[in-house]
C-alpha positions as CSV (number, residue, x, y, z in Angstrom):
1,M,-31.0,-49.9,86.0
2,N,-30.2,-53.3,84.4
3,K,-27.9,-53.6,81.4
4,L,-30.7,-54.5,78.9
5,A,-32.8,-51.5,79.9
6,N,-29.7,-49.3,79.6
7,L,-29.0,-50.6,76.1
8,K,-32.5,-49.8,75.0
9,E,-32.1,-46.3,76.4
10,I,-28.8,-45.6,74.7
11,G,-29.8,-47.3,71.5
12,E,-27.4,-49.0,69.0
13,A,-26.0,-45.8,67.6
14,V,-23.3,-43.6,69.2
15,S,-25.0,-41.0,71.3
16,E,-23.9,-37.3,71.5
17,D,-22.5,-37.8,75.0
18,C,-20.2,-40.6,73.9
19,A,-16.7,-40.6,75.5
20,G,-15.1,-39.9,72.2
21,P,-15.0,-40.9,68.5
22,P,-16.0,-44.4,67.7
23,V,-13.3,-47.0,68.2
24,L,-12.8,-49.9,65.8
25,V,-10.1,-52.5,66.7
26,D,-9.5,-55.2,64.1
27,D,-7.2,-58.1,65.2
28,R,-7.0,-59.7,61.7
29,T,-3.7,-59.8,59.9
30,E,-3.6,-58.6,56.3
31,A,-3.7,-62.2,55.2
32,E,-6.7,-62.9,57.4
33,K,-8.6,-59.9,56.0
34,K,-8.6,-61.9,52.7
35,T,-9.8,-65.2,54.2
36,H,-12.0,-64.1,57.2
37,R,-14.5,-61.8,55.4
38,L,-17.6,-62.6,57.4
39,A,-18.1,-62.0,61.1
40,V,-20.6,-63.0,63.8
41,V,-21.4,-59.8,65.7
42,G,-23.2,-59.3,69.0
43,T,-24.0,-56.3,71.1
44,D,-22.0,-56.8,74.3
45,T,-24.3,-56.1,77.2
46,F,-21.5,-56.1,79.7
47,M,-19.2,-53.6,78.0
48,S,-21.8,-51.3,76.5
49,G,-22.4,-47.9,78.1
50,W,-19.1,-47.4,79.9
51,G,-15.3,-47.2,79.2
52,R,-14.5,-46.7,75.6
53,A,-18.1,-47.3,74.8
54,G,-19.3,-44.7,77.2
55,G,-22.7,-43.4,76.1
56,G,-23.0,-46.0,73.4
57,A,-23.1,-49.7,72.4
58,S,-20.1,-52.0,72.4
59,Y,-20.0,-54.6,69.6
60,A,-17.9,-57.8,69.7
61,A,-17.3,-59.5,66.4
62,W,-15.6,-62.7,65.5
63,A,-14.2,-62.9,62.0
64,V,-14.5,-66.4,60.5
65,R,-13.5,-68.5,57.5
66,D,-16.5,-69.9,55.6
67,G,-16.3,-73.4,57.1
68,D,-16.3,-72.0,60.7
69,L,-19.4,-69.8,60.4
70,A,-22.0,-72.3,61.9
71,G,-19.8,-73.2,64.9
72,C,-19.0,-69.5,65.6
73,L,-22.6,-68.4,65.3
74,S,-23.7,-71.2,67.7
75,W,-21.0,-70.2,70.2
76,V,-21.8,-66.5,70.2
77,E,-25.6,-67.1,70.4
78,S,-25.0,-69.2,73.5
79,R,-23.2,-66.4,75.3
80,E,-25.4,-64.7,77.9
81,D,-23.6,-61.3,77.4
82,M,-24.4,-61.1,73.7
83,I,-27.7,-59.8,72.3
84,R,-28.7,-59.0,68.7
85,V,-26.4,-61.6,67.3
86,R,-26.0,-61.4,63.5
87,V,-23.7,-62.2,60.6
88,V,-22.2,-59.4,58.6
89,S,-19.8,-59.0,55.7
90,L,-16.6,-57.2,56.9
91,D,-16.0,-55.8,53.4
92,G,-16.8,-52.1,54.0
93,Y,-18.3,-52.9,57.5
94,R,-19.1,-49.6,59.3
95,P,-20.6,-50.4,62.7
96,K,-22.8,-47.9,64.4
97,A,-21.3,-48.4,67.9
98,A,-19.1,-46.5,70.2
99,H,-16.7,-49.4,70.4
100,T,-16.3,-52.4,68.1
101,H,-13.6,-55.1,68.5
102,I,-13.1,-57.7,65.7
103,Y,-11.5,-60.9,67.0
104,V,-10.4,-63.8,64.9
105,Y,-12.5,-66.9,65.6
106,N,-10.4,-70.0,66.4
107,Q,-12.5,-73.1,67.0
108,Q,-9.4,-75.1,68.2
109,A,-8.6,-72.5,70.9
110,L,-12.2,-72.6,72.2
111,K,-12.0,-76.3,72.7
112,K,-9.0,-75.9,75.0
113,W,-10.8,-73.2,77.0
């Protein structure tokens, strides 16, 4: 079964047979939580359904400053492993996924990649 079909089967919410409680990893510092309040989120087709996201979806999110939103959104939308890309407010964000990782978007670091 391909990953996209598998994602449709498991849905976006954590299923009852999930490997454990939902995991939320936030890489932002306390200072960045005040300046990086929006995020570009995508459902990760590679990581969903196994490991810490066993039985559920895995979300990858990149927290951004206001001026970086357009560049980050374009970058995430261009990734083949991301579906259902959207922009969310991280204030009170409660993802419905088995595993969510919030990274800090750094446009300069991507240029060196």
